[in-house]
N, C-alpha and C positions, 0 to 999 in steps of 0.2 A: 580387498582394496583399501589402501590407507590414504585418507584424504589429507590435503594441506589447504590452508586458507589464509586469506588476507582481507583486511578491511580497507575500502577506498573511502577516505574522509576528505574534508575540506573546511575552510573557515566559515562558509556560508552556502546557502542555496545559490544556484546560478554560477557556480565555479566551474562546472563542466564534469562533475562526478558521473552523471548518468551516461553521457557520451563516452567517457573513458571506460566505464564499466562495461557497457554494451559492446564496445569495440574489443576490449580485452577478452570478454566471454567468447565472442565469435572467433577471435584469433586463436584462443586455446582450443576451441572445438575443431578448428581447421587442422590442428596438429594431431588430432585423434585423441585428445585428452578428454576424459569424462568430466565435464565441468558443469557446475550449477551456480546460479545466482541467488542471493538472498538480500533482503532489504531491512534495515533497522527501522523501527517505528511503524506507523499505521498506514503507510502508503500502499494503495492497492493497484496503482497504475504501472509503476516501474517493474514489479514482478512479471507483468505481461511481456515487457520488452526483454527481460532476462530469459523468459521461456522461449521467445521467438529467436533469440540469439543462440540458444543452446539445445533446444528441443526437449528440455527438462523443465517441469513446473518450477516456478520461483517459490519463495517462502518468505513470510514476514517473521522477523525476530524482534519482538517488542518488549523491552524489559519492564515497562510500566504495566502494560496490560496483561502480560504473561508472567506467572511465577517462575522461579528458576528451573523447577522440574519440567515444566512444559517447554520452556526455552531449550533445555537440554534435549528433550525428546524430539523437538522439531529440528534442531541443529543436527542431532544424530541421524535422523532420517535423511537430511540433505547430504551429510557426509558419507552415509552408508553405501551409496552407489556411485560415489564420485571420487575422482583423483584430486580435484581442485574445487574450492568454493570461494567465490568472491562476494563479500558482503558490502553492499553499498550503503553508506551512511545517509540518513535523512538530515536535511539542514546542515548545520555545522557539526563537527565531530563530537563536541562536548555539549551540544544543545539538548536540553531536556527540561523537565520541570522539577522544582524542589520536592524531594521525596526521600524516603529511606535509602541508605546506600545500596547501589546496584539496581534501583527501581525507578530511575529518572526518565527512561525512554530513550536515552542517548545511545549512539553507537559506541561511545567510550565505555559504557556498561558492559557491552558485549566483548570489547577488547580485554577488559579485566576478567570477566567471568570465564572466557574461553582461552585466555592467554594469546590472543591474536595480535600480530603486528599490524601497523597502519601505514598505508601509503597516502600522503596528503597531496591532493590536487590543488595547486595554487594558481589562481587566475592572476597573472602578473602584468596584465594590460595596465598601463599607466604607472608602472613602477619598475625598478630593477633591483638594486642591492637591498632595498627595503624588504624585499621578499625574504631575505635571510633573517631579519628580525622576527617576521611572522613565523618562519620555520623554527627558530630558536624558542619562541614562545610555546609552540606546539610541543616541542621536545621536552621542555622543562615544566609545563603546566601541571601534569599529573604523573608522578613517578610510576604509577601502575599501568600507564598506557605507553607502549613502546612505539615510537615513530621510526619506522624502518627505512623510509625514503620519501622522496618528493617527486612529483610529476609536475613540471611547469606547463602551464596552459595559456593559450592565446598570446604567444610570443609574436613580436613584430618583425624580428630580424635575427640573423645569426649573432650580431653584436649584442642584442637584447638577451639572447640565450646565454651568451658567455658572461655578461655582467651579473645576471641573476644567479646563474648556476654556480659560478666560481665562488660567489659570496656565501652561498648555502653550503657548498662542499668544504669550504674553509672551516666550517663549524663541525665537520665530521659527519654531516648528514648526507647520504648518497642522493644524487639526482639520477633517477632511473628513467626519466622520459622528458621530452621537450616537444610540445605540440604547438605548431604554428597557428596563428589566428586564421580562422576560416568560419565565417558565419553560416555556411551551408551545413556544418556539422550539427547545428542545433536542431532539436526536434520541435515540431510545431506545438503551439500552446493554445489553450482555450480557457474559459473562465474558471475551471477547477484545476488548471495545471496542464499537464501534457495530454495531447490526444492519445488515446489508447492504441496499443500495438495493432489491434485488428482494424482500426480505422485509418491507419496510415496507407496512403495510396500505393506505395511500393516499398513495403517494410523490408523485404529481403535485400533489395538494392541498397537501401539506406544503411542497413546493418553491415553489409559487406563493405560499403565505403568506409564506415567507421573502423572496421577491422583493418582495412588497408592502411588507413592513417595511423592507427595504433601500432601496427607492425613496423611501419617506417619510423615512428617517433618514440617508441618505448622499447627498452631492453627487456624483452619478455623473458629471456632466460634468467636475467637478474631478478625479475619479479618472482619467478618460480622458486629461485634459490632463497628469496627472502620470506616466502610463505612458511608458516609454522604448522606442525602436525595438528590435525583437527579431529579429535576423538572425544566428544562431549561425554562426561561421566554422569550417570544417573538419568532416569527417565520417569516422569510422572505425568500422565495425560489426564488426571482427574479434573483438571481445570479446563480441559478442552470443551467446547460447546457440543453437547450431545445432539445427535440428529433429532429434528423435531417430529420425525415420523419414519416409517419403514420405507415408504415410497414418497419421494419429495418432488412435487412439480415445481420446477425452477425456471422462472422467466429468464431468457437468455437471448439478447439481441443488442442492437446499438442503443436502445433506450434503457435496458436493464442488464448491467454487466459487472457491477462492482461486487464481486464475491471474493473474499479472502481465500487464496489457494489452500491455506492450512485448514480452513473450516470445511470446505467441500471434501478435502482429502480425508479428514477425520470422519466425516459422515460416512464416506464409502468404507473406510476401514472398520467402522462400527457395524457394518452390514447393511446400511441403507442404500437404496437405489435412487439415483437422481435422474429425473425424467424432464429434459428441457422442453420448453415451448417458447414460441416467439409471439408476443403481443403485437409487434409491428407487422407480422405476417397474418394477423387476425386469427391466431390460434388460441384455443382455450386450454386450460390445464387438463391433463388426462384424468378422466373420472375415476380411474382405478387408484389414483394416488390418495394418500390419507392426509396430506398437508400441502399447501401451496405457499411458495416463498417468492416475493417480489423484491429483488435486491435493488441497490442504488444504481444510478446511471444518469442519463440525461433525458428524462421525459419531457423537460421543458423545450428541448430542441425538436421533439416529435409529437407535441401535444395534439396537433390537428389530426395526425394519422391515428393516434390512440383514441381520440374522441370518435373517429369514424369506424373503429374496429368493432363492429356489432357482435360478431361471433365471440371475440375476446370478452366483451362486456357481459353478454348473456351467460357465457360459460363460467366466468368468475362469480357472477351472482348465484348461479345454481350451485357451484362448488362451495361458496361461503355459507350457503344455507345449511350445509350438512357437515362441513369439515373446516379445520382451522386454516386461516390465511394470515400471513404476516408480511408487512412491507417495511423496508429500511430506506430511509432518505428518499431517493427517487421513487421507490415503491410506495412509501408513505404518501407522497404527493399524488400518485396515481390512484390510491385508494379513496381520496377525498371527493368532495362534490365538484370541485373545479380547480383549474390551474390557469393562471394568467401568464402568458409567455412574455418574452422580452419586448415585444411590440405593443403590449398592453391588451392583447386579445384574450378573452376568457374562453377556455375550452372545457366542456363537460368531461369529467373523469368518471370513475366507477361508482361513486356514491355509496361505497360500502362503509365509509366513515363520513362524518358530517363537516369536516373542516375544509378550508380552501387555502391554496397557497399561491404565491406570486413570485415570478422571477423578474418582473418589471420593477417591483419595489424591492431592491436588493439590500441585503444586510449580511455581511460575512459572519458566519458562526463557525468557530474553529477551536478544537481542543479535546482533550481526553474527557471521558464521561464514566462515572460510576453510577449504575442504575439499579434500583431495587424495585422489583415487580410488585405492583399493587394488586394484581390478580394473575391467575394462571394464563399463560399464552404460549406461543411457539418458542419464546425465549426461555421459558422455565416456569416453575410453579410460583404461586403467590409467596412473596417474601424472599425469593431467591435474588441473587445479585450478580450482575455481569459488569465487566469492564469493556469499554468501547471507545469510539472516536466519532466526532462530529465535524464535518467540513462541507459547508454549502453556503450559497448566497441567497437562495430562495427563502421566503419567510411566510409564516402563517398570517393570512389577512383576515381570516374568520376562524376562530377556534372551534366552532361547532358546539355540539351538545353532548358529545360522547364522554364516557368516563376516562380519566387519564390512565395511561399504561403503567407509568413508573414515576418514582421520585428520583431525581438525578442530582448529582454533585459533580463539580469539576475534578480534575486530577488531584488537587490538594485537599479535597473533601469539603469545599465550600458549597453549600446548598444552592441549587439553581431552580428549585421548584419542581413542578411536574412536567412530564414530557409525553408526547404521543397521545394516542387514543385507542380505545377498545370498545367494541360493540358486538355482543354475541360472540361468535367464534373468530371475529376479525380484530387484528391488532396492527399497530404501526407506530413508528417513531423515526425521528430524524437521525438518531445515532446508529452507527454500525457496531454490532456486537463483535468482540474479538475473542474473549475468553470469560469463563466464570471468574467471579471475584475470589481471589485467593492469594 
């Protein structure tokens, strides 16, 4: 099977990339095409929608957090069983951080590394011919990034489409789609961004509606013609996060669900078994597992239920007395002594670490992280380094007395101090690990 691929980019977040991508994925799947979605950067929510649209796991391709060999390995896996791959850009197409060439985290890095063309989604609400100036800027900004076409979004009328579209096509840039303004196409949001696919009340109906709109609005045959062959060369998975154990008890429910697809997939490929359990259903980790992992999620929305889950609490305490436990972001919050919800009510958490966190006293923390372990944990041995990402509004209101887990720096190497906590076999931190530093 020979795959072809294209990147869906835009000038900024909120341009409609996700709706266009999801609709195109389902529209191609309807044609019987084996299609898979990918996401540039560290977003772990959109791959869930990609999977819902196609029936195939999504994948993150993050040029800052992943060295080129791992990027090629993951891209090769995505292409290996697909006829088409659609890569959705995070933020704007060229948005990343100052870094060595090809390691900025932007989707433009992927366009250059894999030689993929880009379709730019332009939100033209409030403008018409000016859209051509934006398209021209995209086409000329970086000679190594090929802009193959434009999809106009949020058009108000046929006249609006004609004015914007003709101005862009006069530059020699094809307009392959024109989507009318329709607020019902947007996905619901919450404090960390989009609601996850599994939480959407009627995800199948919504995805089918997006596909209906894209089939009417986009020349899908033209899109297929503009795709480029996608056969990544080289593969090096040495930077992939190794499984923290042979049998991994993984918390999985509405409170704990932020697991990067590539991480769980690599654990399984390395021979590990993932045994899910639900803290919200008052389940404890399987005693036969040799490590427990509490991923990120929204524990602040379910703090009362977690506090009342006595079987979960006692099971976690018994497990942590004998075997390693690690928590990321929301999992880190649940490992602490207490969590204050948005209404200011404090809920007792597991108490396996001594810190306390609050969502009532919010402070946004966002950015890439390079972490060096101060001691051995489920993330790796002492002195090892990982790359990851942090995105949360909750904050530590009581640091507790535990030893810090890691020394961290931002994506440009600026020291940020220590992060997380460790006590005995328990560790946790606010950042999500993506790959080994390399």
